[in-house]
TIZA-716262 format. One record per residue (C-alpha): residue in three letters; x, y, z. Coordinates in steps of 0.2 Angstrom, whole numbers, plus 5000, padded with zeros to 4 digits. Layout:
<nodes>
AlaXYZ ...
</nodes>
This chain:
<nodes>
Met555855905813 Leu557255965802 Tyr556356115796 Ala556156175813 Leu557956145818 Leu558456245800 Ala557156395804 Ile558056415822 Leu559756405816 Ser559456515800 Gly559456685808 Ala561056655819 Ala562056575805 Gly561556725794 Gly562256845809 Leu563856755809 Ile564156755793 Val563856935791 Phe565056975805 Leu566356905795 Thr566157005781 Pro567357155775 Lys566557315780 Gly566457385764 Ser565357245756 Arg563757335759 Arg562957225742 Leu563657045750 Arg562857095766 Ser561157145760 Ile561056985749 Ile561656855764 Thr560456965775 Leu559056935763 Leu559156755759 Phe559356695778 Ala557956795783 Ala557056725769 Ser557556525774 Gly556956585791 Ala555256615787 Val555256465772 Phe555656345787 Ser554456425798 Trp553156395786 Leu553456215782 Thr553956175799 Ala551956265804 Leu551056165789 Ser551656005797 Val551156055815 Phe549556105806 Ala549255945799 Gly549455855814 Lys551455795813 Ser552655785827 Val554155915826 Arg554955865842 Ile556755895845 Gly557155835861 Phe558855795872 Glu559555825888 Phe561055945893 Gly561755985912 Glu560455845918 Leu558955975911 Ala557855915896 Trp557856025881 Ser556456015868 Phe555756105852 Asp554056045851 Pro552956185842 Asp550956155845 Pro549856265835 Leu550056435846 Gly551956415842 Ala551656385824 Val550756555823 Phe551956655832 Gly553556595822 Leu552356605805 Ile552056805812 Ala553756835817 Ser554756765803 Thr553756815791 Leu553757005797 Trp555556995797 Leu555656995778 Phe554857155778 Ala555857235790 Thr557357165782 Val556857235764 Tyr556357405774 Ser558057405783 Phe558957415764 Gly558357585762 Tyr558157655779 Met560057585784 Ala560957645767 Glu561657795773 Lys561957735791 Lys563357695801 Arg563757525811 Gln562757415797 Arg563757265799 Ile563357255819 Tyr561557295815 Tyr561157165800 Ala562157035813 Phe561157045828 Phe559457085816 Leu559656905812 Ile560456845828 Ser558756895836 Leu557756825822 Ser558456655830 Ala557856705847 Thr556256745841 Val555956595833 Gly556656475846 Val555656555859 Ala553956515847 Phe554556345843 Ala555056295864 Gly554256135870 Asn554556165888 Leu554756315900 Ile556856295901 Thr556956295881 Leu555656435881 Tyr556956535896 Leu558356525886 Phe557756605870 Tyr556856705879 Glu558556795886 Leu559356785872 Leu558156885863 Thr558457005876 Leu560456985873 Ala560156995856 Thr558957155853 Tyr560157265865 Pro561457305854 Leu559857365841 Val559057465853 Ile560857565858 His561357555837 Glu561357745839 Arg562757755852 Ser561957935859 Pro561857945877 Glu559957955875 Ala560357775869 Ala561357725881 Arg560157755895 Ala558657685884 Gly559757515884 Thr560257535902 Lys558157535905 Tyr557857405893 Ile559257285900 Met558557335917 Tyr556857305915 Asn556757145906 Leu558157055916 Ser557157095933 Gly555556995923 Ala556556855917 Gly557256835938 Ala555456845941 Ile555056715928 Leu556656615932 Ile556056585951 Ala554356545945 Ile555056395934 Ile556156325947 Ile554656325958 Thr553356235946 Tyr554856105943 Arg554756075960 Phe552856035959 Ala552955965942 Gly554555885936 Asn554955915917 Pro553655885907 Asp553555965888 Phe551956095884 Ile551355965871 Glu550755835885 Gly549455975892 Pro549456075906 Val551056065916 Leu550256105931 Ala548555995931 Gly548255885946 Val549455995957 Glu548956065974 Thr549956185982 Pro549356365991 Val550556465983 Met549656425964 Gly549056585962 Trp550556675966 Leu551556575954 Leu550356625941 Val550456825947 Met552556785946 Phe552456715929 Ile551256855923 Val552457005930 Gly554056925924 Phe553156915904 Gly552257065908 Val553757155907 Lys553957125888 Ala552057125885 Ala552157305893 Ile550757285903 Met550557445915 Pro551557475926 Leu552757395916 His553057465902 Arg554257605903 Trp555557535894 Leu554557525880 Pro554357705874 Ser556257735877 Ala556757635865 Met556157715852 Val557857785850 Ala558257635840 Pro558157625822 Thr556557635813 Pro556557465807 Val557057405826 Ser555657485834 Ala554457415822 Leu555157245827 Leu555057315845 His553257345846 Ala552557225832 Val553557065830 Ala554857015843 Val555157085861 Val553357125866 Tyr552356995856 Ala553756855867 Gly553156945882 Val551056925877 Phe551856735868 Gly552456695887 Val550756745895 Ile549656655885 Arg551056505886 Val550856525905 Val548956535906 Tyr548656395893 Ser550056275894 Val550656285912 Phe549156315921 Gly547856265910 His546156375908 Glu545256265920 Leu546656285934 Ala546756455930 Gly544956485931 Gln544856425946 Met545956535956 Ser545356675967 Ile546556815954 Ser545756755938 Pro544356865938 Ile545457005944 Leu546856975926 Pro545357035914 Trp545357215922 Val547257225923 Ala547357225904 Ala545857315904 Phe546457465913 Ser548157445901 Ile547057465886 Leu546157635892 Ala547657705901 Gly548957665886 Val547957745873 Ile547557885883 Val549257925887 Ala549757915870 Leu548458035865 Arg549558175874 Gln551258125867 Asp551758245851 Val553258135846 Leu552458025833 Lys553557865837 Arg553057905855 Arg551157915851 Leu551557735843 Ala552357675857 Tyr550957695870 Gln549857645856 Thr550657475860 Val550557475874 Ser548457475872 His548557355858 Leu549457235867 Ser548457205879 Tyr546957195869 Ile547557015865 Leu547956975885 Leu546257035888 Gly545556885873 Ala546756775884 Phe546456825902 Thr544356775898 Leu544856595898 Glu543456595885 Pro543656495867 Trp542956655858 Gly543956775868 Leu545756655863 Ala545156665845 Gly544856835846 Ala546556855856 Met547356755840 Met546656845826 Gln547257015835 Met548956925838 Ile549056895818 Thr548257055812 Tyr548957175822 Pro550657165817 Phe550357195800 Met549357395805 Lys550857425818 Met552357375808 Thr551357495793 Leu551357635806 Phe553257645812 Phe553657625792 Cys552757765787 Ala553457875803 Gly555357815797 Ile554957865779 Ile554358035785 Ala555658075795 Glu557058015785 Gln556258125769 Thr555558275780 Gly556458275795 Glu555058295805 Thr554658175821 Arg553258305829 Ile551558285825 Ser551158455828 Arg552458505813 Met551658375802 Lys550458495792 Gly550758475775 Val551658325774 Gly550458215765 Arg550758335751 Glu552558295749 Leu552458095753 Pro550658075747 Trp550857895746 Thr551557875762 Met550157965769 Ala548957855765 Ala549657695769 Phe549757785786 Thr547757835786 Ala547457635781 Ala548457575797 Ala547657715806 Leu545957655802 Gly546657485806 Met547157535823 Val545257605827 Gly544657445821 Met543757465804 Leu543357385789 Pro544057315777 Met545657305788 Ser546157165796 Thr546057225814 Phe544057225813 Trp543857045814 Gly545157045830 Lys544057165839 Tyr542557095834 Tyr543056915842 Leu543656995858 Met542057095860 Lys541256925857 Gly542356835868 Ser541856955881 Val540156965880 Ala540056745880 Gly540956765895 Gly539856865904 Met541057015905 Trp539957155893 Pro540957305904 Phe542557235891 Ala541557255876 Val541257425881 Val543157455886 Leu543757395868 Ala542257535860 Val542957675869 Ser544857625866 Gly544257615847 Leu543557805847 Ile545057855857 Asn546157785844 Ala545257865829 Ala545658035840 Cys547457955842 Phe547657945821 Ile546458035811 Pro546758195813 Val548758185811 Ala548258095794 Val546858235790 Glu548258375795 Ala549458295783 Phe548358345767 Arg548258515773 Gly549258665767 Asp549958735750 Lys550258595735 Ile551858535735 Gln552558505717 Ser553958385720 Cys553658195728 Arg555058145737 Glu554357955738 Lys555257925719 Asp557257915725 Thr557757715727 Arg558157715745 Thr556257785749 Val555657655736 Trp556657495748 Met555657585762 Phe553857605753 Ala553857435746 Pro553657325759 Thr552557475769 Ala551257465754 Leu551357275752 Leu550757275773 Val549157375770 Val548757265752 Ile548857115767 Ala547857195778 Val546457235766 Val546457055758 Thr546156985774 Gly545057105780 Leu543957065766 Val544256885767 Pro544556835785 Gly544656645781 Ile546456665777 Val546956705793 Trp545556635802 Pro546156425802 Gly547656485814 Ala546656575826 Glu545456415825 Ala546856295827 Val547456365842 Thr545856375851 Asp545356205849 Trp547156145854 Phe546956215870 Phe544856195872 Arg544756015867 
</nodes>
C-alpha cells in the first residue's frame, strides 16, 4: 500500500521542489528531477511486484460523499511500469535536449507532475479516481505542449485542451450514468456493470469509447495529436509513447474489460463494429503518415495507426487478442520513443526536420541513424525487435476469433510502415562521406545514451520474449479467469 502511494506522490513532490529551486540552479534541478523520477519508477516496480504476487495494495477513502481508491490490478500494474520506467529515459534525454533551452524550471516541474498524474491513472481503483487523474494529466501536460510559447504552440495548446476536455466531458456523463445503475464499485471486484440490464448500455459504451478515444487518437478524434508536435521532443515522446495517448488506450481497455466485461461487451450490437473502427485507424493513420514530409508529423500519424493495434486486440474480446494488445502495449513505446529521440537529435544537430532534406544525415550522425533504422524495423514488426511478438499475437487473436481480415489489415499496415521509414534510413546514408561526427559533444551524448539503451532492450526482449510475456499473460488471465 505504501509503495503505491509513494509511486503516485513522487512526481508531484519532485515537481513542487523544482518549482522552489532558484532559476540558476540547473545542476540541482537536474539532480532533483532524476531522483524523483527514479523513485517513481522504483516504487511503481515494487507495487507491480506486489500485485503480481497476489498481494493487496488497496488505498481507499471517502471524500465529498464519493469513494476514492487506488487498487491496481495487473492491467494497472503493467501500465504503471511502462510509464514510470520510460519516464526515466525521457528524463536523461531531457538533460541533453533542454540544456540550452529557456524555462527549464517550468519544464521539469510539470514534467514530474505529469508523471504523478500518469501513475495515478494506472493505479486508480474506480472510475472517479481514474477520471480525476485523467483530467489532471491533461492539465499537467498542457504547459509542456505550449512550452515554446510561440503562436503555433498556443494554437496547438488550444486544440489540445479543447479536444481533451470535450472527451473528458463525455466520460463524465458516462460515469454519472454508470454510477446511477451500479453504485460505486471498484474495478478489482469484477465488471462494474455485470448483471445490469438497461436499453442505454450500448450508448453508454460508445460514450466511454469516444471520451477515452480522444486521447487514444482514434480517427477522426486524432487531430490534436499532430498539432502537439510543436512541443519539445522529449514531451512529444511522452505524449506518443507513454503518457497521454496510453492513458486513452488504457481507459478504453479499462472500460471494456473492467466496467462492462468481455462477456457483456460481446453481447452488444456495437461490438462487431469496434474492431473495424480500429482497423480503419490502423490503415488510415499509416497512409496519411506516408504523405508527411516533416519527420515528427510522420511519426505522429504513425502513432495514430499503432495505437489502434492495441485497441484492435482489445476489441476482439478474445484471450489471444488481449494478449497481443498487451504485448504491443509493452513493446511498442520502446521503439516509438527511440524514433522521437532520434528525430530530436537530428533536428538539434543538423537543423533538419523534413525527410526530403535528410539525405546524408547518416554520414553525420551514424549511430543515431543506426538506432533509427532499428526502430523502423520495429515499427514494421520484424524480428529481432520486440514489436514482432505483439503483432504475432494480434494476428493469432484475430484468426482465433474468426476475424481473419484483421490479420490481413495488420500485414498490409506492416508493408506501408516499411514504406514510411525504410527509405528514410536508406537515404540518410547516401551522399559524400563526412569527416566530422556530431555525436561526440556532451549534449548529444546525454540524448543518445537513453536512445541506444532503448534499442538494446527492444532487441533483447525480441530475442527473449519470455521477459515481458508474464505481464501480458497476467492481464489476460485476470480478465478471462
